[in-house]
C-alpha angles and dihedrals in degrees: 000000000000092000094077088053093050093047091047092051088053092049092045088057091049101040118012102045095060088045093053093041090061091072146315117297114236110202098184096106090043090055090049092050091049092046090054096045093051089064081084097062089037084064090047090056094047090050091049091051096041097088092055090058100035104039094074090057094043091051092045089055090049089241094123133024126201093277098046092042089055089049089047090057096045096049091079087073093050091056092044092056087063094037092059095053090045092053090046089063096035095052091062097036101046104014138252097283098049089046091056090049089048091058089069094063100066089039092057095040091047093051092048091051090054093045094052097037093103091202095314102142095202092057090047089054094046091050090051092049090050092052085048092055088053091048091054092050094049091048091063107032102040095058090047094046089052094045092051097050096040128094114237092251092057103033096095093050095043092042091053089056085079090069092038088058093048092053090045089051091050091049090048092054091051092049091048088050090056087058089070098242116159124239092266096056090041088058093048090052086051089056094057097066098057090042090059088044096059094046096048095039089061088070095049125093130253115247117269090230094060093044091050089049087057092048095251099135097159091053090049091052089049092052093044088053090048090050101040101032135261093271095060123092100229096177092093093055090045091052092049090054093046091047090057093044091050091060092055129087130208112293117259129173091243088071088074085079090057117096091234090067111022093051097055089040090056091047093050098043093047091050088052091050095048089047095055097039092046091095102255093133092050091051093049088046092060097040096104095044091047093050090042091056089050093056103272107129094177109079092189089056090051092053091048091053092051090045090053091049090053092049095049098048092040088056089050090050092053092048092057100033096100093045102042096035132226099273099053092047090051091050096046091045095046090052092054092048091049094052094044093048089051090050090045087056090045090054094053090043093054094044097044092095093063094056114111092214094062130070111286113261126182110272091230089069095073138008120265118261091248091061090055101044088106089062097054093043093049091044092055095047093049090049095050091046092050095045091049092050096055127348096048099061109016102068089058092044094050090046088059093050113041107052121092113251095246092058101030094107100048096035092049090045089056092048090048089048090054093047095053094039088056090047091055093048094050094045092053099039103041096088092045091047091052090048093049101040099019124243093285092051092051092050093045088052088055089049090055089051092051090050091050087050090056091051091047092051092047097052105027117023114084123214111257101179115131093003124120119243086248094055092048088052091049088055095056095041094051094242090131105090090205094050116131122218117288 
C-alpha cells in the first residue's frame, strides 16, 4: 500500500510543485461550486428523514398503516437503484454539471406528487420513488463532480461534505417535523432545496476532466483558472489530466476484466456493502426506544439529538480527512462500530429475561433492563460517532476517486446500485432478522460484518489522500513500475 504514496510523492515533485510555484491557489470559487453541488445530498438527507417526520401524520389520517408506511420508507431505495444507473449514463452523455442539475427534476416532481396526493396512496408511492431516483442520481454525480473539481489536498475534505450535507438534511427534516407541519407542507419544504439547486448550478462550471475528454481544452483551462485563481499557472495540471486521458481508449464492457477496472470496482462495491450491512439502520430503528428507556419521552427530540450528533462528528471527520487519511479513519470507525454492536447484543442478551413475551425466568438471573439503560445508550452514541467518523462518508468519497475517467460513469453507477440495493434489503429484512435470530443475534451479525470491513480495509483498500485522480488510476492499472501487488 505504500507504493502509491511513494509514486505520488515523485509525481508531486515533477508536476505539482511548479504548478503551485506559479502563484497562490485561491479556493474561493472551488468552495462555492462545492457548496452549490452539495444541495443535492442535502435533499437526499431531507428525503431520508422525511418519513420519520411525516409518518405520524400519515398514520393519524389513516392514509398509511404500519405495512404501507414501511413500504413508503423503503421505496426511496427502489428509485435510487434506477437513479444510479441513469446517472451513470447521463454523467458521460451530458456532463457532470447537467447531470447535477437534472437531479433536481425528479426531486421537485416527486415532492409535488406527495403534496397533491390528497391521501391517494399510489400517488404517494410514485412521489417517493421519484425522490428516490433523484437520490440515486445525486449519490453518484455529486461525489464525482466534487472530486474532479477539487485539488488533491482538499479532495478528502470537500468530498466528505457530501455526507455532511446528507446528515444536515436529515437533521433539518427532524427539526421541521418538530414544528408540527403536516406531510403536505413537509413535502413542499422538500421541493425548495432542489429548486434552489437547479438555479444556482446553472452558474457553476463543468469539470475540467469532462471538458478535456470532449477535446475542449480552452474551456478546461478557463474552468481550472476559475477554480484555482488567476495567478496560478494551470497548464501543468491540464497537461497531467490530458496525458492520462491520452493513454485511455474508448470504454468497452470487456474492460471490466482488466485489473485497472475490476479491482477498484471490487473495492468500491465492497465498501458499499460493508456500509449498509454495518447495522446503521438497526441502530436508527431503535433510537426512540433506547432514548425512551433512558427517560426521554419525546421520540422526535431523540431523533433530533441523534441527527445533531451525526452532523457534528461528520464535520469533524471532514476536517481531518486529508490529514488522517481514509484507511485509518475506516479502521478506527469500524473498531468502534464492532465494539458497540457487540455491547448492543450484550444488552439485549442480559435483558431478555425481563421480556414478557419470553418464558419467565427468575429475576435474579439477569439485571433488569432499567439497570442497563446506560449500556444501550452508550452503545448507540459510540456507534453513531464511529459511523459518522468513517463509514458514513468515506465509501462515497473513495468511489469518486478510484475509477478511471473513461469508466467513471458506469462503474460509479454499479457501485451506487449496489449501495441502494443493500439499503433496500437491510430495511426490509431487519425486523425479520430480529425475529429469527433475536435482537442480540442481529447486532452480533452486524458486529461480524463491521469486523470483516476492518480486515478488508487493512489488506485491500489503498490510501488515496493527497494523490491526484491520475496517480490513483496509475496505481490500479499497474503503470507505476514500483507498484506492489494489489
